[in-house]
PASEBA-1860 file (N, C-alpha, C; in nm, 3 decimals):
! residues 203
1> MTSLLVKS> -2.843/0.658/-6.888/-2.752/0.736/-6.802/-2.618/0.749/-6.872 ~ -2.568/0.869/-6.878/-2.439/0.893/-6.942/-2.327/0.843/-6.852 ~ -2.233/0.770/-6.912/-2.121/0.718/-6.834/-1.997/0.803/-6.857 ~ -1.899/0.786/-6.768/-1.773/0.858/-6.779/-1.668/0.765/-6.836 ~ -1.582/0.819/-6.920/-1.468/0.743/-6.970/-1.356/0.755/-6.869 ~ -1.315/0.642/-6.815/-1.211/0.641/-6.712/-1.085/0.580/-6.771 ~ -0.975/0.653/-6.760/-0.847/0.606/-6.811/-0.753/0.582/-6.694 ~ -0.669/0.482/-6.706/-0.571/0.453/-6.601/-0.443/0.530/-6.628
9> VEMSLLID> -0.396/0.605/-6.530/-0.269/0.676/-6.538/-0.189/0.634/-6.416 ~ -0.102/0.532/-6.433/-0.034/0.471/-6.321/-0.141/0.429/-6.219 ~ -0.141/0.490/-6.101/-0.242/0.457/-6.001/-0.347/0.566/-5.988 ~ -0.347/0.660/-6.083/-0.446/0.767/-6.081/-0.558/0.731/-6.178 ~ -0.668/0.803/-6.167/-0.779/0.786/-6.260/-0.800/0.918/-6.332 ~ -0.801/0.913/-6.465/-0.827/1.031/-6.544/-0.968/1.019/-6.599 ~ -1.057/1.106/-6.557/-1.197/1.100/-6.596/-1.222/1.204/-6.704 ~ -1.251/1.159/-6.824/-1.273/1.248/-6.937/-1.422/1.281/-6.945
17> LSSLTIMS> -1.457/1.408/-6.927/-1.597/1.448/-6.928/-1.643/1.502/-7.063 ~ -1.558/1.492/-7.164/-1.589/1.555/-7.292/-1.710/1.494/-7.363 ~ -1.747/1.370/-7.328/-1.859/1.304/-7.395/-1.994/1.343/-7.335 ~ -1.994/1.415/-7.225/-2.120/1.452/-7.162/-2.184/1.567/-7.238 ~ -2.314/1.554/-7.268/-2.382/1.660/-7.343/-2.429/1.772/-7.252 ~ -2.470/1.738/-7.131/-2.520/1.839/-7.039/-2.405/1.912/-6.971 ~ -2.300/1.839/-6.943/-2.190/1.898/-6.868/-2.058/1.855/-6.931 ~ -2.028/1.909/-7.050/-1.906/1.871/-7.119/-1.783/1.921/-7.044
25> KMSDQQFY> -1.799/2.024/-6.965/-1.690/2.075/-6.883/-1.749/2.132/-6.756 ~ -1.701/2.083/-6.643/-1.754/2.130/-6.515/-1.726/2.279/-6.497 ~ -1.826/2.349/-6.446/-1.802/2.487/-6.405/-1.721/2.485/-6.276 ~ -1.670/2.600/-6.236/-1.594/2.607/-6.112/-1.679/2.560/-5.994 ~ -1.807/2.600/-5.993/-1.895/2.563/-5.883/-1.923/2.413/-5.884 ~ -1.944/2.356/-6.004/-1.968/2.213/-6.014/-1.847/2.132/-5.970 ~ -1.729/2.179/-6.006/-1.607/2.110/-5.963/-1.591/2.119/-5.813 ~ -1.620/2.236/-5.757/-1.612/2.255/-5.613/-1.706/2.159/-5.541
33> EFCRTNPE> -1.829/2.145/-5.590/-1.926/2.055/-5.529/-1.883/1.909/-5.547 ~ -1.826/1.877/-5.663/-1.777/1.741/-5.688/-1.669/1.703/-5.586 ~ -1.579/1.797/-5.558/-1.474/1.771/-5.460/-1.531/1.760/-5.319 ~ -1.629/1.843/-5.288/-1.691/1.839/-5.155/-1.763/1.708/-5.130 ~ -1.823/1.652/-5.234/-1.898/1.527/-5.216/-1.808/1.404/-5.222 ~ -1.680/1.425/-5.253/-1.583/1.315/-5.256/-1.459/1.352/-5.174 ~ -1.478/1.381/-5.045/-1.367/1.432/-4.964/-1.254/1.331/-4.943 ~ -1.283/1.202/-4.968/-1.179/1.101/-4.949/-1.083/1.094/-5.067
41> LRIERTAN> -1.114/1.165/-5.175/-1.031/1.161/-5.294/-0.944/1.285/-5.307 ~ -0.827/1.267/-5.369/-0.741/1.381/-5.406/-0.770/1.410/-5.552 ~ -0.825/1.527/-5.578/-0.878/1.555/-5.711/-0.814/1.681/-5.769 ~ -0.773/1.672/-5.895/-0.725/1.788/-5.969/-0.802/1.798/-6.100 ~ -0.792/1.914/-6.165/-0.860/1.934/-6.293/-0.761/1.997/-6.391 ~ -0.751/1.941/-6.511/-0.660/1.996/-6.610/-0.721/2.119/-6.677 ~ -0.639/2.188/-6.755/-0.688/2.307/-6.826/-0.795/2.270/-6.928 ~ -0.796/2.143/-6.973/-0.896/2.097/-7.069/-1.024/2.047/-7.002
49> GEIIVMPP> -1.028/2.052/-6.870/-1.148/2.009/-6.798/-1.148/1.864/-6.757 ~ -1.041/1.790/-6.785/-1.034/1.651/-6.741/-1.014/1.645/-6.590 ~ -1.080/1.549/-6.526/-1.070/1.533/-6.381/-0.972/1.421/-6.351 ~ -0.874/1.449/-6.267/-0.775/1.350/-6.227/-0.799/1.314/-6.082 ~ -0.828/1.187/-6.058/-0.852/1.137/-5.923/-0.731/1.056/-5.879 ~ -0.667/1.098/-5.771/-0.545/1.033/-5.724/-0.570/0.959/-5.594 ~ -0.499/0.850/-5.571/-0.516/0.777/-5.445/-0.453/0.856/-5.332 ~ -0.490/0.827/-5.207/-0.422/0.891/-5.094/-0.273/0.859/-5.099
57> AFADNGNR> -0.193/0.951/-5.047/-0.048/0.929/-5.046/-0.013/0.811/-4.956 ~ 0.083/0.730/-4.999/0.132/0.623/-4.913/0.197/0.686/-4.790 ~ 0.197/0.612/-4.680/0.243/0.668/-4.552/0.385/0.723/-4.561 ~ 0.473/0.650/-4.627/0.612/0.693/-4.637/0.623/0.826/-4.711 ~ 0.550/0.837/-4.821/0.555/0.961/-4.899/0.493/1.076/-4.821 ~ 0.385/1.047/-4.749/0.322/1.150/-4.668/0.415/1.200/-4.559 ~ 0.494/1.107/-4.503/0.590/1.145/-4.400/0.696/1.240/-4.457 ~ 0.749/1.206/-4.576/0.850/1.292/-4.638/0.791/1.427/-4.676
65> NGRIFGQL> 0.668/1.423/-4.724/0.603/1.549/-4.762/0.582/1.638/-4.640 ~ 0.549/1.575/-4.526/0.534/1.652/-4.403/0.664/1.718/-4.361 ~ 0.775/1.652/-4.386/0.905/1.709/-4.351/0.937/1.830/-4.438 ~ 0.897/1.822/-4.565/0.918/1.937/-4.654/0.833/2.055/-4.606 ~ 0.704/2.027/-4.581/0.615/2.134/-4.537/0.661/2.191/-4.403 ~ 0.709/2.105/-4.313/0.756/2.152/-4.183/0.868/2.252/-4.197 ~ 0.963/2.224/-4.284/1.074/2.318/-4.305/1.024/2.449/-4.364 ~ 0.934/2.439/-4.461/0.880/2.560/-4.523/0.801/2.642/-4.421
73> YVWSETDG> 0.719/2.575/-4.340/0.635/2.648/-4.244/0.719/2.722/-4.141 ~ 0.821/2.655/-4.088/0.907/2.720/-3.989/0.975/2.842/-4.050 ~ 1.028/2.827/-4.170/1.093/2.941/-4.236/0.992/3.052/-4.263 ~ 0.873/3.016/-4.313/0.771/3.115/-4.349/0.727/3.197/-4.228 ~ 0.710/3.132/-4.113/0.670/3.204/-3.993/0.778/3.300/-3.946 ~ 0.903/3.262/-3.964/1.014/3.349/-3.926/1.031/3.463/-4.026 ~ 1.021/3.430/-4.155/1.040/3.529/-4.261/0.928/3.633/-4.262 ~ 0.805/3.587/-4.252/0.691/3.676/-4.240/0.642/3.743/-4.367
81> TGEAFDSS> 0.694/3.704/-4.482/0.653/3.772/-4.605/0.550/3.694/-4.686 ~ 0.516/3.573/-4.642/0.424/3.493/-4.720/0.350/3.389/-4.638 ~ 0.268/3.310/-4.708/0.186/3.207/-4.646/0.222/3.071/-4.702 ~ 0.234/2.970/-4.616/0.268/2.834/-4.656/0.142/2.747/-4.664 ~ 0.138/2.656/-4.760/0.022/2.571/-4.782/0.067/2.425/-4.799 ~ -0.013/2.331/-4.743/0.022/2.191/-4.758/-0.050/2.129/-4.877 ~ -0.039/1.997/-4.890/-0.089/1.928/-5.010/-0.241/1.923/-5.020 ~ -0.312/1.962/-4.916/-0.458/1.961/-4.923/-0.514/2.088/-4.987
89> SGFTLPNG> -0.425/2.182/-5.022/-0.467/2.311/-5.077/-0.475/2.306/-5.229 ~ -0.585/2.355/-5.284/-0.603/2.359/-5.429/-0.602/2.501/-5.480 ~ -0.540/2.522/-5.595/-0.532/2.655/-5.656/-0.577/2.648/-5.802 ~ -0.653/2.747/-5.845/-0.696/2.756/-5.984/-0.598/2.845/-6.058 ~ -0.526/2.785/-6.151/-0.424/2.857/-6.227/-0.489/2.943/-6.336 ~ -0.416/3.042/-6.390/-0.472/3.126/-6.497/-0.523/3.049/-6.617 ~ -0.467/2.929/-6.646/-0.514/2.852/-6.761/-0.640/2.772/-6.731 ~ -0.692/2.783/-6.609/-0.815/2.715/-6.571/-0.795/2.583/-6.499
97> ATRSPDVA> -0.672/2.533/-6.497/-0.645/2.408/-6.425/-0.652/2.430/-6.275 ~ -0.697/2.330/-6.203/-0.696/2.333/-6.057/-0.595/2.229/-6.010 ~ -0.491/2.278/-5.943/-0.381/2.192/-5.901/-0.359/2.199/-5.751 ~ -0.308/2.089/-5.696/-0.277/2.080/-5.553/-0.132/2.037/-5.537 ~ -0.039/2.132/-5.542/0.102/2.094/-5.523/0.124/2.036/-5.385 ~ 0.228/1.955/-5.370/0.254/1.894/-5.240/0.286/1.999/-5.135 ~ 0.350/2.106/-5.176/0.381/2.218/-5.088/0.374/2.345/-5.172 ~ 0.325/2.455/-5.113/0.319/2.581/-5.187/0.342/2.698/-5.091
105> WILSERWN> 0.382/2.809/-5.150/0.404/2.932/-5.071/0.366/3.050/-5.159 ~ 0.298/3.147/-5.098/0.251/3.266/-5.171/0.287/3.391/-5.092 ~ 0.338/3.492/-5.161/0.366/3.620/-5.098/0.239/3.676/-5.035 ~ 0.250/3.730/-4.916/0.133/3.781/-4.843/0.059/3.888/-4.921 ~ 0.131/3.977/-4.988/0.065/4.085/-5.060/-0.022/4.033/-5.173 ~ 0.016/3.921/-5.234/-0.066/3.861/-5.338/-0.182/3.784/-5.277 ~ -0.157/3.709/-5.171/-0.262/3.632/-5.105/-0.369/3.725/-5.047 ~ -0.326/3.832/-4.984/-0.421/3.924/-4.920/-0.500/4.007/-5.020
113> ALSPQQQA> -0.457/4.009/-5.146/-0.532/4.080/-5.249/-0.656/4.002/-5.292 ~ -0.663/3.875/-5.255/-0.781/3.794/-5.285/-0.891/3.823/-5.184 ~ -1.014/3.807/-5.228/-1.127/3.825/-5.137/-1.137/3.706/-5.043 ~ -1.205/3.720/-4.929/-1.224/3.606/-4.839/-1.292/3.488/-4.910 ~ -1.384/3.517/-5.001/-1.453/3.411/-5.074/-1.355/3.337/-5.166 ~ -1.265/3.410/-5.229/-1.165/3.346/-5.314/-1.068/3.261/-5.233 ~ -1.028/3.312/-5.119/-0.936/3.237/-5.033/-1.000/3.109/-4.980 ~ -1.132/3.112/-4.963/-1.204/2.997/-4.906/-1.240/2.892/-5.011
121> SFAPIAPD> -1.202/2.916/-5.136/-1.231/2.820/-5.243/-1.098/2.769/-5.299 ~ -1.101/2.718/-5.423/-0.975/2.685/-5.489/-0.920/2.818/-5.541 ~ -0.843/2.885/-5.459/-0.802/3.023/-5.482/-0.750/3.045/-5.624 ~ -0.803/3.148/-5.693/-0.758/3.177/-5.830/-0.624/3.249/-5.829 ~ -0.519/3.173/-5.806/-0.386/3.232/-5.797/-0.282/3.122/-5.819 ~ -0.174/3.159/-5.885/-0.061/3.067/-5.899/0.035/3.094/-5.784 ~ 0.071/2.993/-5.706/0.165/3.017/-5.597/0.298/3.071/-5.650 ~ 0.373/3.135/-5.563/0.507/3.182/-5.601/0.607/3.067/-5.599
129> FVVELRSS> 0.581/2.967/-5.515/0.673/2.855/-5.497/0.593/2.727/-5.481 ~ 0.635/2.621/-5.550/0.568/2.492/-5.537/0.671/2.380/-5.529 ~ 0.630/2.270/-5.466/0.712/2.148/-5.461/0.623/2.031/-5.500 ~ 0.675/1.946/-5.586/0.610/1.818/-5.617/0.708/1.708/-5.578 ~ 0.662/1.618/-5.492/0.743/1.506/-5.445/0.699/1.380/-5.520 ~ 0.789/1.320/-5.593/0.754/1.203/-5.672/0.719/1.084/-5.583 ~ 0.605/1.024/-5.610/0.564/0.904/-5.539/0.586/0.784/-5.629 ~ 0.561/0.665/-5.577/0.581/0.544/-5.656/0.484/0.536/-5.772
137> SDTVMSLQ> 0.373/0.610/-5.767/0.274/0.606/-5.874/0.296/0.716/-5.978 ~ 0.395/0.802/-5.957/0.422/0.912/-6.049/0.532/0.876/-6.148 ~ 0.520/0.925/-6.269/0.630/0.918/-6.365/0.700/1.053/-6.365 ~ 0.829/1.053/-6.393/0.903/1.179/-6.399/0.844/1.268/-6.508 ~ 0.807/1.209/-6.620/0.754/1.288/-6.731/0.626/1.362/-6.694 ~ 0.536/1.293/-6.623/0.410/1.356/-6.585/0.434/1.474/-6.490 ~ 0.531/1.458/-6.399/0.561/1.566/-6.306/0.635/1.679/-6.375 ~ 0.718/1.648/-6.473/0.785/1.753/-6.550/0.684/1.837/-6.624
145> EKMEEYIS> 0.583/1.773/-6.681/0.478/1.846/-6.751/0.401/1.937/-6.655 ~ 0.377/1.885/-6.535/0.308/1.966/-6.435/0.393/2.086/-6.393 ~ 0.524/2.065/-6.376/0.611/2.175/-6.337/0.616/2.282/-6.446 ~ 0.619/2.239/-6.572/0.619/2.335/-6.683/0.489/2.417/-6.681 ~ 0.379/2.351/-6.649/0.251/2.421/-6.639/0.254/2.524/-6.528 ~ 0.307/2.487/-6.413/0.318/2.582/-6.303/0.396/2.706/-6.346 ~ 0.512/2.685/-6.406/0.599/2.796/-6.443/0.533/2.884/-6.549 ~ 0.468/2.823/-6.647/0.403/2.902/-6.753/0.283/2.979/-6.701
153> NGVQLGLL> 0.234/2.944/-6.582/0.119/3.013/-6.524/0.157/3.109/-6.412 ~ 0.285/3.135/-6.394/0.325/3.240/-6.301/0.405/3.198/-6.180 ~ 0.425/3.068/-6.158/0.507/3.023/-6.046/0.652/3.067/-6.070 ~ 0.716/3.120/-5.967/0.851/3.174/-5.981/0.960/3.072/-5.954 ~ 0.930/2.973/-5.872/1.028/2.869/-5.840/0.955/2.739/-5.811 ~ 0.998/2.633/-5.877/0.937/2.502/-5.855/1.043/2.396/-5.836 ~ 1.018/2.307/-5.741/1.109/2.195/-5.716/1.037/2.064/-5.740 ~ 1.095/1.981/-5.825/1.046/1.845/-5.845/1.147/1.755/-5.776
161> IDRKNYQV> 1.104/1.689/-5.670/1.194/1.603/-5.592/1.170/1.458/-5.631 ~ 1.273/1.399/-5.693/1.266/1.261/-5.740/1.346/1.175/-5.643 ~ 1.276/1.118/-5.544/1.345/1.038/-5.442/1.407/0.911/-5.502 ~ 1.344/0.856/-5.602/1.394/0.731/-5.660/1.534/0.748/-5.717 ~ 1.559/0.862/-5.782/1.689/0.886/-5.845/1.775/0.987/-5.768 ~ 1.729/1.027/-5.649/1.802/1.122/-5.566/1.835/1.250/-5.642 ~ 1.734/1.303/-5.709/1.753/1.426/-5.786/1.649/1.530/-5.749 ~ 1.688/1.657/-5.763/1.596/1.768/-5.749/1.602/1.849/-5.878
169> HMYRPNQS> 1.487/1.865/-5.944/1.478/1.945/-6.065/1.427/2.083/-6.025 ~ 1.504/2.186/-6.056/1.466/2.323/-6.021/1.413/2.395/-6.145 ~ 1.294/2.455/-6.131/1.230/2.525/-6.243/1.215/2.672/-6.210 ~ 1.251/2.757/-6.308/1.231/2.901/-6.299/1.186/2.953/-6.434 ~ 1.114/3.066/-6.437/1.069/3.121/-6.566/1.186/3.153/-6.657 ~ 1.169/3.125/-6.786/1.266/3.161/-6.889/1.403/3.096/-6.869 ~ 1.405/2.982/-6.800/1.529/2.908/-6.780/1.504/2.759/-6.802 ~ 1.608/2.691/-6.848/1.597/2.545/-6.858/1.603/2.487/-6.717
177> PKILDKPE> 1.534/2.377/-6.693/1.539/2.315/-6.559/1.682/2.279/-6.521 ~ 1.714/2.299/-6.395/1.846/2.264/-6.341/1.830/2.139/-6.256 ~ 1.910/2.038/-6.283/1.899/1.911/-6.211/2.015/1.898/-6.113 ~ 1.982/1.879/-5.986/2.082/1.860/-5.881/2.085/1.713/-5.844 ~ 2.204/1.653/-5.844/2.219/1.512/-5.809/2.253/1.497/-5.661 ~ 2.163/1.430/-5.590/2.177/1.400/-5.448/2.231/1.519/-5.366 ~ 2.165/1.633/-5.374/2.211/1.748/-5.296/2.183/1.729/-5.147 ~ 2.271/1.782/-5.064/2.247/1.778/-4.919/2.143/1.883/-4.880
185> SVSCEPEM> 2.139/1.991/-4.957/2.041/2.097/-4.933/2.015/2.168/-5.065 ~ 1.901/2.238/-5.072/1.864/2.312/-5.193/1.831/2.455/-5.153 ~ 1.911/2.549/-5.201/1.887/2.690/-5.172/1.775/2.742/-5.261 ~ 1.679/2.814/-5.202/1.567/2.869/-5.277/1.580/3.020/-5.295 ~ 1.699/3.071/-5.275/1.725/3.212/-5.303/1.744/3.230/-5.454 ~ 1.715/3.348/-5.509/1.677/3.472/-5.440/1.527/3.486/-5.415 ~ 1.447/3.393/-5.466/1.302/3.407/-5.450/1.259/3.403/-5.304 ~ 1.329/3.323/-5.223/1.291/3.305/-5.082/1.418/3.318/-4.998
193> LAFELKMA> 1.440/3.437/-4.948/1.564/3.469/-4.880/1.588/3.379/-4.758 ~ 1.706/3.319/-4.756/1.753/3.237/-4.643/1.678/3.106/-4.628 ~ 1.598/3.067/-4.729/1.531/2.937/-4.720/1.615/2.832/-4.791 ~ 1.655/2.730/-4.717/1.734/2.622/-4.769/1.670/2.491/-4.726 ~ 1.629/2.411/-4.823/1.561/2.286/-4.793/1.664/2.176/-4.766 ~ 1.663/2.125/-4.643/1.755/2.018/-4.606/1.700/1.885/-4.656 ~ 1.782/1.810/-4.726/1.734/1.691/-4.796/1.756/1.560/-4.721 ~ 1.837/1.558/-4.617/1.875/1.433/-4.552/1.756/1.347/-4.513
201> KIW> 1.652/1.404/-4.453/1.538/1.328/-4.406/1.427/1.318/-4.510 ~ 1.452/1.378/-4.627/1.353/1.369/-4.735/1.383/1.251/-4.826 ~ 1.511/1.223/-4.846/1.549/1.107/-4.929/1.496/0.980/-4.865
END
């Protein structure tokens, strides 16, 4: 029986499938079935086909993430130009990676251009806006790499929230990341008109 090479990445598991002769890289359908048969796991896939298995979010981090999504959802329903997604949503980026940002938002015209079958899977689309909230098991470097991947694949605005250092890293295409130190709020204009993320209950 062929075994998997499992690497430790903080508290995540990186499963390298490159040694498998029958399935050196999971197809989209195989990855979908793998996720369906392991619903208790948070699973992502890199552009190289490596499978990353993450532990469930700690309660405190989940609470903060819910507050971020709550603000986005309320704004999105009022604004009416896009759709908000929580951390359980997976998206297949143009480079082939499947990622699940902690929070995401997509313009309605882009979301509605997908077929119902695409929407019901790991939708082949890069969100317009993403948020990654650093947990105790995350390194800043790993999240910075993920944010760079998002931006290079079409994301227009990304926020990396580092609660440990009270910083927000803002990412936009063709710009160097902007780091905000302990901001009271973060304006997401011009990409998202009138959306301002209040940070008091997120820290």
